[in-house]
All heavy atoms as a GROMACS GRO file, in nm:
protein
  615
    1MET      N    1   0.806  -0.439   0.775
    1MET     CA    2   0.739  -0.494   0.661
    1MET      C    3   0.678  -0.627   0.702
    1MET      O    4   0.738  -0.705   0.772
    1MET     CB    5   0.840  -0.513   0.549
    1MET     CG    6   0.778  -0.569   0.427
    1MET     SD    7   0.877  -0.547   0.279
    1MET     CE    8   0.916  -0.377   0.286
    2ARG      N    9   0.558  -0.653   0.654
    2ARG     CA   10   0.489  -0.777   0.687
    2ARG      C   11   0.446  -0.845   0.558
    2ARG      O   12   0.426  -0.782   0.456
    2ARG     CB   13   0.366  -0.748   0.772
    2ARG     CG   14   0.400  -0.691   0.907
    2ARG     CD   15   0.274  -0.653   0.982
    2ARG     NE   16   0.309  -0.585   1.102
    2ARG     CZ   17   0.305  -0.639   1.222
    2ARG    NH1   18   0.268  -0.764   1.236
    2ARG    NH2   19   0.339  -0.571   1.328
    3GLY      N   20   0.430  -0.976   0.568
    3GLY     CA   21   0.385  -1.054   0.454
    3GLY      C   22   0.351  -1.194   0.500
    3GLY      O   23   0.349  -1.223   0.619
    4VAL      N   24   0.325  -1.280   0.405
    4VAL     CA   25   0.287  -1.419   0.434
    4VAL      C   26   0.399  -1.511   0.386
    4VAL      O   27   0.434  -1.509   0.269
    4VAL     CB   28   0.155  -1.454   0.362
    4VAL    CG1   29   0.118  -1.599   0.386
    4VAL    CG2   30   0.043  -1.361   0.406
    5ALA      N   31   0.455  -1.589   0.479
    5ALA     CA   32   0.561  -1.684   0.443
    5ALA      C   33   0.498  -1.817   0.406
    5ALA      O   34   0.407  -1.865   0.472
    5ALA     CB   35   0.657  -1.702   0.560
    6GLU      N   36   0.545  -1.876   0.297
    6GLU     CA   37   0.495  -2.005   0.250
    6GLU      C   38   0.537  -2.119   0.342
    6GLU      O   39   0.471  -2.220   0.352
    6GLU     CB   40   0.545  -2.032   0.108
    6GLU     CG   41   0.489  -1.936   0.005
    6GLU     CD   42   0.342  -1.961  -0.023
    6GLU    OE1   43   0.301  -2.077  -0.032
    6GLU    OE2   44   0.268  -1.862  -0.036
    7ALA      N   45   0.652  -2.104   0.409
    7ALA     CA   46   0.703  -2.207   0.499
    7ALA      C   47   0.769  -2.139   0.618
    7ALA      O   48   0.798  -2.019   0.612
    7ALA     CB   49   0.804  -2.295   0.425
    8ALA      N   50   0.795  -2.214   0.722
    8ALA     CA   51   0.862  -2.159   0.840
    8ALA      C   52   1.003  -2.113   0.802
    8ALA      O   53   1.074  -2.183   0.730
    8ALA     CB   54   0.868  -2.264   0.950
    9LEU      N   55   1.042  -1.997   0.852
    9LEU     CA   56   1.174  -1.943   0.825
    9LEU      C   57   1.245  -1.916   0.957
    9LEU      O   58   1.182  -1.876   1.055
    9LEU     CB   59   1.163  -1.811   0.747
    9LEU     CG   60   1.098  -1.820   0.610
    9LEU    CD1   61   1.063  -1.682   0.557
    9LEU    CD2   62   1.190  -1.893   0.514
   10ALA      N   63   1.375  -1.936   0.959
   10ALA     CA   64   1.454  -1.906   1.078
   10ALA      C   65   1.464  -1.755   1.095
   10ALA      O   66   1.469  -1.680   0.997
   10ALA     CB   67   1.594  -1.967   1.065
   11GLU      N   68   1.466  -1.711   1.220
   11GLU     CA   69   1.480  -1.569   1.247
   11GLU      C   70   1.611  -1.518   1.186
   11GLU      O   71   1.716  -1.582   1.198
   11GLU     CB   72   1.482  -1.545   1.398
   11GLU     CG   73   1.482  -1.398   1.432
   11GLU     CD   74   1.466  -1.373   1.580
   11GLU    OE1   75   1.402  -1.456   1.647
   11GLU    OE2   76   1.516  -1.270   1.626
   12GLY      N   77   1.604  -1.407   1.115
   12GLY     CA   78   1.720  -1.348   1.051
   12GLY      C   79   1.755  -1.408   0.916
   12GLY      O   80   1.853  -1.368   0.854
   13ALA      N   81   1.676  -1.504   0.868
   13ALA     CA   82   1.703  -1.567   0.738
   13ALA      C   83   1.685  -1.467   0.624
   13ALA      O   84   1.597  -1.381   0.630
   13ALA     CB   85   1.611  -1.687   0.717
   14ALA      N   86   1.766  -1.477   0.522
   14ALA     CA   87   1.751  -1.394   0.403
   14ALA      C   88   1.627  -1.438   0.327
   14ALA      O   89   1.600  -1.558   0.315
   14ALA     CB   90   1.874  -1.406   0.314
   15VAL      N   91   1.550  -1.342   0.279
   15VAL     CA   92   1.426  -1.373   0.209
   15VAL      C   93   1.411  -1.287   0.085
   15VAL      O   94   1.480  -1.188   0.067
   15VAL     CB   95   1.302  -1.351   0.300
   15VAL    CG1   96   1.305  -1.443   0.421
   15VAL    CG2   97   1.290  -1.207   0.342
   16VAL      N   98   1.318  -1.328   0.000
   16VAL     CA   99   1.274  -1.251  -0.115
   16VAL      C  100   1.126  -1.220  -0.091
   16VAL      O  101   1.050  -1.309  -0.056
   16VAL     CB  102   1.290  -1.330  -0.246
   16VAL    CG1  103   1.227  -1.257  -0.364
   16VAL    CG2  104   1.437  -1.360  -0.272
   17VAL      N  105   1.089  -1.094  -0.109
   17VAL     CA  106   0.949  -1.054  -0.092
   17VAL      C  107   0.892  -1.034  -0.232
   17VAL      O  108   0.940  -0.952  -0.310
   17VAL     CB  109   0.937  -0.924  -0.011
   17VAL    CG1  110   0.791  -0.882   0.003
   17VAL    CG2  111   1.001  -0.942   0.127
   18ALA      N  112   0.790  -1.113  -0.266
   18ALA     CA  113   0.727  -1.106  -0.398
   18ALA      C  114   0.592  -1.035  -0.387
   18ALA      O  115   0.508  -1.074  -0.306
   18ALA     CB  116   0.708  -1.246  -0.455
   19VAL      N  117   0.576  -0.931  -0.468
   19VAL     CA  118   0.453  -0.852  -0.469
   19VAL      C  119   0.420  -0.818  -0.614
   19VAL      O  120   0.508  -0.779  -0.691
   19VAL     CB  121   0.471  -0.720  -0.390
   19VAL    CG1  122   0.344  -0.637  -0.392
   19VAL    CG2  123   0.515  -0.747  -0.248
   20ARG      N  124   0.295  -0.834  -0.652
   20ARG     CA  125   0.254  -0.799  -0.789
   20ARG      C  126   0.263  -0.648  -0.808
   20ARG      O  127   0.229  -0.572  -0.717
   20ARG     CB  128   0.113  -0.849  -0.816
   20ARG     CG  129   0.104  -1.002  -0.812
   20ARG     CD  130  -0.031  -1.052  -0.856
   20ARG     NE  131  -0.066  -1.010  -0.990
   20ARG     CZ  132  -0.027  -1.068  -1.103
   20ARG    NH1  133   0.051  -1.174  -1.098
   20ARG    NH2  134  -0.065  -1.023  -1.220
   21PRO      N  135   0.308  -0.600  -0.924
   21PRO     CA  136   0.323  -0.456  -0.948
   21PRO      C  137   0.196  -0.375  -0.922
   21PRO      O  138   0.203  -0.262  -0.873
   21PRO     CB  139   0.364  -0.448  -1.096
   21PRO     CG  140   0.430  -0.578  -1.123
   21PRO     CD  141   0.355  -0.679  -1.039
   22GLU      N  142   0.080  -0.432  -0.952
   22GLU     CA  143  -0.045  -0.358  -0.931
   22GLU      C  144  -0.081  -0.343  -0.784
   22GLU      O  145  -0.169  -0.264  -0.748
   22GLU     CB  146  -0.161  -0.420  -1.009
   22GLU     CG  147  -0.191  -0.563  -0.972
   22GLU     CD  148  -0.117  -0.666  -1.055
   22GLU    OE1  149  -0.012  -0.636  -1.116
   22GLU    OE2  150  -0.165  -0.781  -1.058
   23ASP      N  151  -0.011  -0.416  -0.695
   23ASP     CA  152  -0.035  -0.405  -0.551
   23ASP      C  153   0.057  -0.304  -0.484
   23ASP      O  154   0.039  -0.271  -0.366
   23ASP     CB  155  -0.018  -0.541  -0.483
   23ASP     CG  156  -0.128  -0.638  -0.522
   23ASP    OD1  157  -0.243  -0.594  -0.544
   23ASP    OD2  158  -0.100  -0.759  -0.530
   24VAL      N  159   0.158  -0.254  -0.554
   24VAL     CA  160   0.249  -0.154  -0.499
   24VAL      C  161   0.183  -0.017  -0.516
   24VAL      O  162   0.143   0.021  -0.626
   24VAL     CB  163   0.386  -0.156  -0.571
   24VAL    CG1  164   0.476  -0.045  -0.519
   24VAL    CG2  165   0.452  -0.293  -0.552
   25VAL      N  166   0.173   0.056  -0.404
   25VAL     CA  167   0.104   0.185  -0.403
   25VAL      C  168   0.202   0.294  -0.363
   25VAL      O  169   0.276   0.279  -0.266
   25VAL     CB  170  -0.013   0.181  -0.301
   25VAL    CG1  171  -0.083   0.314  -0.294
   25VAL    CG2  172  -0.110   0.069  -0.336
   26LEU      N  173   0.201   0.404  -0.436
   26LEU     CA  174   0.280   0.521  -0.398
   26LEU      C  175   0.194   0.610  -0.311
   26LEU      O  176   0.076   0.633  -0.341
   26LEU     CB  177   0.326   0.598  -0.522
   26LEU     CG  178   0.423   0.525  -0.614
   26LEU    CD1  179   0.460   0.614  -0.732
   26LEU    CD2  180   0.547   0.482  -0.540
   27GLY      N  181   0.251   0.659  -0.201
   27GLY     CA  182   0.175   0.743  -0.110
   27GLY      C  183   0.265   0.808  -0.008
   27GLY      O  184   0.386   0.820  -0.027
   28ALA      N  185   0.206   0.847   0.105
   28ALA     CA  186   0.277   0.919   0.210
   28ALA      C  187   0.352   0.826   0.305
   28ALA      O  188   0.438   0.871   0.380
   28ALA     CB  189   0.179   1.005   0.288
   29GLU      N  190   0.320   0.696   0.303
   29GLU     CA  191   0.383   0.602   0.395
   29GLU      C  192   0.447   0.488   0.318
   29GLU      O  193   0.412   0.460   0.204
   29GLU     CB  194   0.279   0.546   0.491
   29GLU     CG  195   0.217   0.650   0.581
   29GLU     CD  196   0.119   0.589   0.678
   29GLU    OE1  197   0.113   0.465   0.689
   29GLU    OE2  198   0.047   0.667   0.742
   30GLY      N  199   0.543   0.421   0.382
   30GLY     CA  200   0.605   0.304   0.321
   30GLY      C  201   0.753   0.319   0.304
   30GLY      O  202   0.818   0.402   0.368
   31LEU      N  203   0.809   0.238   0.218
   31LEU     CA  204   0.952   0.236   0.192
   31LEU      C  205   0.993   0.358   0.111
   31LEU      O  206   0.925   0.395   0.014
   31LEU     CB  207   0.989   0.111   0.112
   31LEU     CG  208   0.957  -0.024   0.175
   31LEU    CD1  209   0.972  -0.134   0.072
   31LEU    CD2  210   1.047  -0.047   0.293
   32PRO      N  211   1.106   0.422   0.145
   32PRO     CA  212   1.151   0.535   0.062
   32PRO      C  213   1.204   0.483  -0.071
   32PRO      O  214   1.280   0.386  -0.075
   32PRO     CB  215   1.262   0.597   0.146
   32PRO     CG  216   1.311   0.487   0.233
   32PRO     CD  217   1.193   0.396   0.258
   33VAL      N  218   1.161   0.544  -0.180
   33VAL     CA  219   1.205   0.506  -0.314
   33VAL      C  220   1.228   0.631  -0.398
   33VAL      O  221   1.181   0.739  -0.365
   33VAL     CB  222   1.100   0.416  -0.386
   33VAL    CG1  223   1.079   0.285  -0.314
   33VAL    CG2  224   0.967   0.489  -0.402
   34VAL      N  225   1.300   0.613  -0.506
   34VAL     CA  226   1.313   0.715  -0.609
   34VAL      C  227   1.248   0.658  -0.734
   34VAL      O  228   1.272   0.541  -0.769
   34VAL     CB  229   1.460   0.751  -0.637
   34VAL    CG1  230   1.473   0.843  -0.757
   34VAL    CG2  231   1.524   0.812  -0.514
   35VAL      N  232   1.164   0.734  -0.800
   35VAL     CA  233   1.101   0.689  -0.923
   35VAL      C  234   1.206   0.695  -1.034
   35VAL      O  235   1.249   0.802  -1.074
   35VAL     CB  236   0.978   0.776  -0.958
   35VAL    CG1  237   0.915   0.729  -1.088
   35VAL    CG2  238   0.877   0.774  -0.844
   36ALA      N  239   1.252   0.578  -1.079
   36ALA     CA  240   1.357   0.570  -1.180
   36ALA      C  241   1.301   0.599  -1.319
   36ALA      O  242   1.366   0.666  -1.400
   36ALA     CB  243   1.425   0.434  -1.177
   37ASP      N  244   1.183   0.546  -1.349
   37ASP     CA  245   1.119   0.577  -1.477
   37ASP      C  246   0.969   0.552  -1.467
   37ASP      O  247   0.922   0.485  -1.375
   37ASP     CB  248   1.181   0.503  -1.595
   37ASP     CG  249   1.153   0.352  -1.595
   37ASP    OD1  250   1.055   0.308  -1.535
   37ASP    OD2  251   1.229   0.279  -1.659
   38ALA      N  252   0.898   0.610  -1.561
   38ALA     CA  253   0.753   0.593  -1.569
   38ALA      C  254   0.715   0.585  -1.716
   38ALA      O  255   0.759   0.668  -1.796
   38ALA     CB  256   0.681   0.710  -1.502
   39VAL      N  257   0.638   0.482  -1.752
   39VAL     CA  258   0.596   0.462  -1.890
   39VAL      C  259   0.444   0.462  -1.895
   39VAL      O  260   0.380   0.378  -1.830
   39VAL     CB  261   0.652   0.328  -1.947
   39VAL    CG1  262   0.605   0.306  -2.090
   39VAL    CG2  263   0.803   0.326  -1.938
   40PHE      N  264   0.388   0.555  -1.970
   40PHE     CA  265   0.243   0.564  -1.986
   40PHE      C  266   0.198   0.455  -2.084
   40PHE      O  267   0.249   0.444  -2.195
   40PHE     CB  268   0.205   0.702  -2.039
   40PHE     CG  269   0.058   0.720  -2.060
   40PHE    CD1  270  -0.028   0.726  -1.953
   40PHE    CD2  271   0.006   0.732  -2.188
   40PHE    CE1  272  -0.165   0.743  -1.971
   40PHE    CE2  273  -0.129   0.749  -2.208
   40PHE     CZ  274  -0.214   0.754  -2.099
   41LEU      N  275   0.103   0.372  -2.041
   41LEU     CA  276   0.055   0.260  -2.123
   41LEU      C  277  -0.095   0.272  -2.151
   41LEU      O  278  -0.165   0.172  -2.162
   41LEU     CB  279   0.084   0.127  -2.053
   41LEU     CG  280   0.230   0.098  -2.023
   41LEU    CD1  281   0.245  -0.025  -1.936
   41LEU    CD2  282   0.309   0.084  -2.152
   42GLY      N  283  -0.146   0.393  -2.160
   42GLY     CA  284  -0.288   0.414  -2.184
   42GLY      C  285  -0.365   0.422  -2.054
   42GLY      O  286  -0.373   0.527  -1.994
   43ASP      N  287  -0.418   0.309  -2.008
   43ASP     CA  288  -0.495   0.309  -1.883
   43ASP      C  289  -0.407   0.284  -1.761
   43ASP      O  290  -0.456   0.284  -1.648
   43ASP     CB  291  -0.606   0.204  -1.889
   43ASP     CG  292  -0.554   0.062  -1.894
   43ASP    OD1  293  -0.440   0.042  -1.939
   43ASP    OD2  294  -0.628  -0.029  -1.854
   44ARG      N  295  -0.276   0.261  -1.779
   44ARG     CA  296  -0.184   0.233  -1.669
   44ARG      C  297  -0.055   0.312  -1.686
   44ARG      O  298  -0.019   0.350  -1.798
   44ARG     CB  299  -0.145   0.084  -1.665
   44ARG     CG  300  -0.250  -0.015  -1.690
   44ARG     CD  301  -0.337  -0.063  -1.581
   44ARG     NE  302  -0.279  -0.097  -1.455
   44ARG     CZ  303  -0.348  -0.082  -1.342
   44ARG    NH1  304  -0.467  -0.032  -1.342
   44ARG    NH2  305  -0.296  -0.119  -1.228
   45VAL      N  306   0.014   0.330  -1.576
   45VAL     CA  307   0.150   0.382  -1.578
   45VAL      C  308   0.236   0.278  -1.510
   45VAL      O  309   0.208   0.237  -1.397
   45VAL     CB  310   0.163   0.518  -1.505
   45VAL    CG1  311   0.308   0.560  -1.497
   45VAL    CG2  312   0.080   0.624  -1.574
   46ARG      N  313   0.338   0.230  -1.582
   46ARG     CA  314   0.432   0.134  -1.524
   46ARG      C  315   0.554   0.212  -1.474
   46ARG      O  316   0.614   0.288  -1.550
   46ARG     CB  317   0.476   0.032  -1.628
   46ARG     CG  318   0.568  -0.075  -1.570
   46ARG     CD  319   0.615  -0.173  -1.674
   46ARG     NE  320   0.697  -0.101  -1.771
   46ARG     CZ  321   0.703  -0.132  -1.900
   46ARG    NH1  322   0.633  -0.231  -1.948
   46ARG    NH2  323   0.780  -0.063  -1.980
   47ARG      N  324   0.586   0.195  -1.346
   47ARG     CA  325   0.699   0.266  -1.288
   47ARG      C  326   0.804   0.169  -1.237
   47ARG      O  327   0.770   0.062  -1.186
   47ARG     CB  328   0.652   0.353  -1.172
   47ARG     CG  329   0.565   0.469  -1.213
   47ARG     CD  330   0.528   0.556  -1.093
   47ARG     NE  331   0.447   0.668  -1.136
   47ARG     CZ  332   0.315   0.666  -1.143
   47ARG    NH1  333   0.248   0.556  -1.110
   47ARG    NH2  334   0.248   0.771  -1.184
   48THR      N  335   0.930   0.208  -1.250
   48THR     CA  336   1.040   0.137  -1.187
   48THR      C  337   1.082   0.223  -1.069
   48THR      O  338   1.109   0.343  -1.085
   48THR     CB  339   1.158   0.118  -1.283
   48THR    OG1  340   1.112   0.043  -1.396
   48THR    CG2  341   1.272   0.044  -1.217
   49LEU      N  342   1.085   0.164  -0.951
   49LEU     CA  343   1.119   0.234  -0.828
   49LEU      C  344   1.250   0.179  -0.774
   49LEU      O  345   1.271   0.059  -0.771
   49LEU     CB  346   1.008   0.213  -0.724
   49LEU     CG  347   0.865   0.238  -0.772
   49LEU    CD1  348   0.766   0.199  -0.664
   49LEU    CD2  349   0.846   0.382  -0.815
   50ARG      N  350   1.338   0.269  -0.731
   50ARG     CA  351   1.469   0.227  -0.679
   50ARG      C  352   1.473   0.250  -0.528
   50ARG      O  353   1.448   0.360  -0.481
   50ARG     CB  354   1.581   0.304  -0.747
   50ARG     CG  355   1.716   0.246  -0.717
   50ARG     CD  356   1.825   0.289  -0.813
   50ARG     NE  357   1.789   0.295  -0.953
   50ARG     CZ  358   1.774   0.190  -1.036
   50ARG    NH1  359   1.791   0.068  -0.990
   50ARG    NH2  360   1.745   0.206  -1.163
   51LEU      N  361   1.504   0.144  -0.454
   51LEU     CA  362   1.520   0.151  -0.309
   51LEU      C  363   1.657   0.209  -0.275
   51LEU      O  364   1.748   0.208  -0.361
   51LEU     CB  365   1.505   0.012  -0.248
   51LEU     CG  366   1.366  -0.050  -0.259
   51LEU    CD1  367   1.372  -0.199  -0.233
   51LEU    CD2  368   1.271   0.017  -0.164
   52PRO      N  369   1.678   0.257  -0.152
   52PRO     CA  370   1.809   0.314  -0.115
   52PRO      C  371   1.927   0.218  -0.136
   52PRO      O  372   2.037   0.263  -0.165
   52PRO     CB  373   1.792   0.348   0.034
   52PRO     CG  374   1.646   0.373   0.049
   52PRO     CD  375   1.580   0.275  -0.046
   53ASP      N  376   1.905   0.086  -0.126
   53ASP     CA  377   2.015  -0.010  -0.145
   53ASP      C  378   2.039  -0.045  -0.291
   53ASP      O  379   2.123  -0.127  -0.323
   53ASP     CB  380   1.992  -0.136  -0.063
   53ASP     CG  381   1.876  -0.222  -0.114
   53ASP    OD1  382   1.807  -0.182  -0.210
   53ASP    OD2  383   1.855  -0.330  -0.057
   54GLY      N  384   1.962   0.016  -0.383
   54GLY     CA  385   1.978  -0.009  -0.525
   54GLY      C  386   1.883  -0.111  -0.582
   54GLY      O  387   1.872  -0.125  -0.704
   55ALA      N  388   1.814  -0.187  -0.496
   55ALA     CA  389   1.715  -0.284  -0.544
   55ALA      C  390   1.600  -0.209  -0.612
   55ALA      O  391   1.576  -0.092  -0.583
   55ALA     CB  392   1.662  -0.368  -0.427
   56THR      N  393   1.530  -0.277  -0.703
   56THR     CA  394   1.420  -0.213  -0.774
   56THR      C  395   1.288  -0.283  -0.746
   56THR      O  396   1.282  -0.402  -0.718
   56THR     CB  397   1.445  -0.210  -0.926
   56THR    OG1  398   1.460  -0.343  -0.973
   56THR    CG2  399   1.565  -0.127  -0.961
   57LEU      N  400   1.182  -0.205  -0.757
   57LEU     CA  401   1.045  -0.253  -0.749
   57LEU      C  402   0.974  -0.208  -0.874
   57LEU      O  403   1.007  -0.103  -0.931
   57LEU     CB  404   0.970  -0.191  -0.629
   57LEU     CG  405   1.017  -0.220  -0.489
   57LEU    CD1  406   0.937  -0.134  -0.391
   57LEU    CD2  407   0.997  -0.366  -0.457
   58ARG      N  408   0.876  -0.283  -0.917
   58ARG     CA  409   0.789  -0.241  -1.027
   58ARG      C  410   0.654  -0.206  -0.969
   58ARG      O  411   0.602  -0.277  -0.882
   58ARG     CB  412   0.771  -0.353  -1.129
   58ARG     CG  413   0.896  -0.394  -1.197
   58ARG     CD  414   0.919  -0.313  -1.318
   58ARG     NE  415   1.035  -0.367  -1.388
   58ARG     CZ  416   1.095  -0.303  -1.482
   58ARG    NH1  417   1.050  -0.186  -1.519
   58ARG    NH2  418   1.198  -0.355  -1.541
   59ALA      N  419   0.596  -0.098  -1.016
   59ALA     CA  420   0.463  -0.057  -0.975
   59ALA      C  421   0.381  -0.030  -1.100
   59ALA      O  422   0.434   0.019  -1.201
   59ALA     CB  423   0.469   0.069  -0.889
   60SER      N  424   0.255  -0.062  -1.096
   60SER     CA  425   0.166  -0.039  -1.209
   60SER      C  426   0.034   0.013  -1.155
   60SER      O  427  -0.031  -0.054  -1.074
   60SER     CB  428   0.144  -0.170  -1.286
   60SER     OG  429   0.051  -0.151  -1.390
   61GLY      N  430  -0.004   0.132  -1.197
   61GLY     CA  431  -0.128   0.190  -1.147
   61GLY      C  432  -0.191   0.284  -1.248
   61GLY      O  433  -0.134   0.313  -1.353
   62ARG      N  434  -0.308   0.332  -1.214
   62ARG     CA  435  -0.377   0.428  -1.300
   62ARG      C  436  -0.301   0.560  -1.301
   62ARG      O  437  -0.243   0.598  -1.200
   62ARG     CB  438  -0.519   0.447  -1.250
   62ARG     CG  439  -0.601   0.322  -1.262
   62ARG     CD  440  -0.739   0.344  -1.204
   62ARG     NE  441  -0.810   0.218  -1.203
   62ARG     CZ  442  -0.921   0.197  -1.270
   62ARG    NH1  443  -0.976   0.293  -1.340
   62ARG    NH2  444  -0.979   0.079  -1.265
   63PRO      N  445  -0.304   0.630  -1.412
   63PRO     CA  446  -0.228   0.756  -1.421
   63PRO      C  447  -0.264   0.857  -1.313
   63PRO      O  448  -0.177   0.928  -1.263
   63PRO     CB  449  -0.266   0.809  -1.560
   63PRO     CG  450  -0.299   0.687  -1.638
   63PRO     CD  451  -0.364   0.593  -1.539
   64ALA      N  452  -0.390   0.864  -1.270
   64ALA     CA  453  -0.432   0.963  -1.172
   64ALA      C  454  -0.398   0.924  -1.027
   64ALA      O  455  -0.409   1.006  -0.938
   64ALA     CB  456  -0.581   0.986  -1.184
   65GLU      N  457  -0.357   0.799  -1.003
   65GLU     CA  458  -0.334   0.754  -0.866
   65GLU      C  459  -0.215   0.822  -0.800
   65GLU      O  460  -0.219   0.849  -0.681
   65GLU     CB  461  -0.316   0.601  -0.863
   65GLU     CG  462  -0.444   0.527  -0.888
   65GLU     CD  463  -0.425   0.377  -0.896
   65GLU    OE1  464  -0.311   0.328  -0.888
   65GLU    OE2  465  -0.527   0.309  -0.910
   66ALA      N  466  -0.109   0.844  -0.870
   66ALA     CA  467   0.009   0.911  -0.814
   66ALA      C  468   0.085   0.976  -0.928
   66ALA      O  469   0.121   0.912  -1.024
   66ALA     CB  470   0.098   0.810  -0.743
   67ALA      N  471   0.107   1.104  -0.914
   67ALA     CA  472   0.173   1.179  -1.021
   67ALA      C  473   0.322   1.191  -0.994
   67ALA      O  474   0.380   1.297  -1.007
   67ALA     CB  475   0.109   1.317  -1.034
   68ALA      N  476   0.387   1.083  -0.955
   68ALA     CA  477   0.530   1.083  -0.925
   68ALA      C  478   0.610   1.076  -1.054
   68ALA      O  479   0.604   0.977  -1.126
   68ALA     CB  480   0.565   0.967  -0.833
   69ALA      N  481   0.682   1.182  -1.082
   69ALA     CA  482   0.761   1.191  -1.205
   69ALA      C  483   0.897   1.123  -1.186
   69ALA      O  484   0.946   1.111  -1.074
   69ALA     CB  485   0.782   1.337  -1.242
   70PRO      N  486   0.958   1.076  -1.295
   70PRO     CA  487   1.092   1.018  -1.284
   70PRO      C  488   1.188   1.114  -1.214
   70PRO      O  489   1.186   1.234  -1.238
   70PRO     CB  490   1.133   0.996  -1.430
   70PRO     CG  491   1.002   0.974  -1.500
   70PRO     CD  492   0.906   1.070  -1.431
   71GLY      N  493   1.270   1.058  -1.124
   71GLY     CA  494   1.365   1.137  -1.047
   71GLY      C  495   1.311   1.186  -0.914
   71GLY      O  496   1.387   1.234  -0.831
   72SER      N  497   1.182   1.172  -0.892
   72SER     CA  498   1.123   1.223  -0.767
   72SER      C  499   1.131   1.120  -0.655
   72SER      O  500   1.133   0.999  -0.678
   72SER     CB  501   0.978   1.267  -0.789
   72SER     OG  502   0.897   1.157  -0.823
   73ASP      N  503   1.135   1.169  -0.532
   73ASP     CA  504   1.130   1.084  -0.414
   73ASP      C  505   0.986   1.050  -0.384
   73ASP      O  506   0.896   1.131  -0.405
   73ASP     CB  507   1.191   1.156  -0.293
   73ASP     CG  508   1.340   1.179  -0.307
   73ASP    OD1  509   1.407   1.094  -0.369
   73ASP    OD2  510   1.389   1.281  -0.255
   74ALA      N  511   0.963   0.928  -0.336
   74ALA     CA  512   0.827   0.884  -0.305
   74ALA      C  513   0.834   0.780  -0.194
   74ALA      O  514   0.943   0.747  -0.145
   74ALA     CB  515   0.760   0.827  -0.430
   75ARG      N  516   0.720   0.728  -0.157
   75ARG     CA  517   0.709   0.618  -0.061
   75ARG      C  518   0.625   0.510  -0.126
   75ARG      O  519   0.524   0.539  -0.190
   75ARG     CB  520   0.641   0.663   0.068
   75ARG     CG  521   0.718   0.766   0.147
   75ARG     CD  522   0.814   0.697   0.236
   75ARG     NE  523   0.899   0.791   0.309
   75ARG     CZ  524   0.979   0.753   0.403
   75ARG    NH1  525   0.986   0.627   0.439
   75ARG    NH2  526   1.055   0.840   0.464
   76ALA      N  527   0.668   0.385  -0.114
   76ALA     CA  528   0.597   0.272  -0.174
   76ALA      C  529   0.553   0.176  -0.063
   76ALA      O  530   0.630   0.146   0.028
   76ALA     CB  531   0.686   0.200  -0.274
   77SER      N  532   0.431   0.128  -0.074
   77SER     CA  533   0.381   0.032   0.024
   77SER      C  534   0.290  -0.069  -0.047
   77SER      O  535   0.260  -0.055  -0.165
   77SER     CB  536   0.305   0.103   0.135
   77SER     OG  537   0.191   0.168   0.083
   78PHE      N  538   0.251  -0.170   0.028
   78PHE     CA  539   0.159  -0.272  -0.023
   78PHE      C  540   0.096  -0.340   0.098
   78PHE      O  541   0.154  -0.344   0.206
   78PHE     CB  542   0.232  -0.375  -0.111
   78PHE     CG  543   0.361  -0.424  -0.054
   78PHE    CD1  544   0.364  -0.528   0.037
   78PHE    CD2  545   0.481  -0.365  -0.090
   78PHE    CE1  546   0.482  -0.573   0.090
   78PHE    CE2  547   0.600  -0.410  -0.038
   78PHE     CZ  548   0.601  -0.514   0.053
   79PRO      N  549  -0.026  -0.392   0.081
   79PRO     CA  550  -0.090  -0.463   0.192
   79PRO      C  551  -0.012  -0.589   0.228
   79PRO      O  552   0.038  -0.660   0.140
   79PRO     CB  553  -0.229  -0.499   0.137
   79PRO     CG  554  -0.249  -0.413   0.018
   79PRO     CD  555  -0.113  -0.382  -0.037
   80ALA      N  556  -0.003  -0.620   0.357
   80ALA     CA  557   0.074  -0.735   0.403
   80ALA      C  558   0.022  -0.865   0.345
   80ALA      O  559   0.100  -0.956   0.315
   80ALA     CB  560   0.071  -0.742   0.556
   81ASP      N  561  -0.109  -0.875   0.322
   81ASP     CA  562  -0.165  -1.004   0.276
   81ASP      C  563  -0.135  -1.034   0.130
   81ASP      O  564  -0.160  -1.144   0.083
   81ASP     CB  565  -0.315  -1.011   0.303
   81ASP     CG  566  -0.395  -0.905   0.229
   81ASP    OD1  567  -0.337  -0.802   0.187
   81ASP    OD2  568  -0.516  -0.924   0.215
   82VAL      N  569  -0.078  -0.939   0.055
   82VAL     CA  570  -0.043  -0.965  -0.086
   82VAL      C  571   0.104  -0.999  -0.104
   82VAL      O  572   0.146  -1.042  -0.211
   82VAL     CB  573  -0.082  -0.847  -0.179
   82VAL    CG1  574  -0.230  -0.818  -0.170
   82VAL    CG2  575   0.002  -0.725  -0.151
   83ALA      N  576   0.185  -0.981   0.002
   83ALA     CA  577   0.328  -1.010  -0.007
   83ALA      C  578   0.354  -1.156   0.025
   83ALA      O  579   0.310  -1.208   0.127
   83ALA     CB  580   0.405  -0.920   0.092
   84VAL      N  581   0.426  -1.223  -0.064
   84VAL     CA  582   0.466  -1.361  -0.042
   84VAL      C  583   0.614  -1.361  -0.009
   84VAL      O  584   0.695  -1.305  -0.082
   84VAL     CB  585   0.438  -1.449  -0.166
   84VAL    CG1  586   0.487  -1.591  -0.144
   84VAL    CG2  587   0.291  -1.446  -0.200
   85ILE      N  588   0.650  -1.421   0.103
   85ILE     CA  589   0.788  -1.423   0.148
   85ILE      C  590   0.848  -1.560   0.123
   85ILE      O  591   0.794  -1.661   0.167
   85ILE     CB  592   0.797  -1.386   0.297
   85ILE    CG1  593   0.736  -1.246   0.318
   85ILE    CG2  594   0.941  -1.390   0.347
   85ILE    CD1  595   0.722  -1.206   0.462
   86LEU      N  596   0.958  -1.563   0.047
   86LEU     CA  597   1.024  -1.686   0.007
   86LEU      C  598   1.168  -1.688   0.057
   86LEU      O  599   1.230  -1.582   0.069
   86LEU     CB  600   1.024  -1.698  -0.146
   86LEU     CG  601   0.889  -1.683  -0.214
   86LEU    CD1  602   0.906  -1.658  -0.362
   86LEU    CD2  603   0.807  -1.807  -0.189
   87PRO      N  604   1.224  -1.805   0.083
   87PRO     CA  605   1.366  -1.810   0.120
   87PRO      C  606   1.451  -1.758   0.004
   87PRO      O  607   1.419  -1.782  -0.112
   87PRO     CB  608   1.393  -1.959   0.143
   87PRO     CG  609   1.260  -2.025   0.150
   87PRO     CD  610   1.162  -1.936   0.082
   88ALA      N  611   1.558  -1.685   0.037
   88ALA     CA  612   1.644  -1.629  -0.068
   88ALA      C  613   1.732  -1.734  -0.130
   88ALA      O  614   1.761  -1.835  -0.078
   88ALA     CB  615   1.730  -1.518  -0.011
   0.00000   0.00000   0.00000
């Protein structure tokens, strides 16, 4: 995983990766996730994605972009330049 760190971090330091929900993309590559829920909001679908360690991600995209139903396995990714890495 790649991103942009706001300040120098020590190797192995715990971090938080911040990504806007609209930048999270479901596709064939990326982190393995399970779609925990999906809420249709008209022009958008808001999804909660669960990582294998139990952490969650929020994704927001157009309904036609990915038809991942709740309970399904998927892959989530985002461009490195949109991820902000902060000390934990």
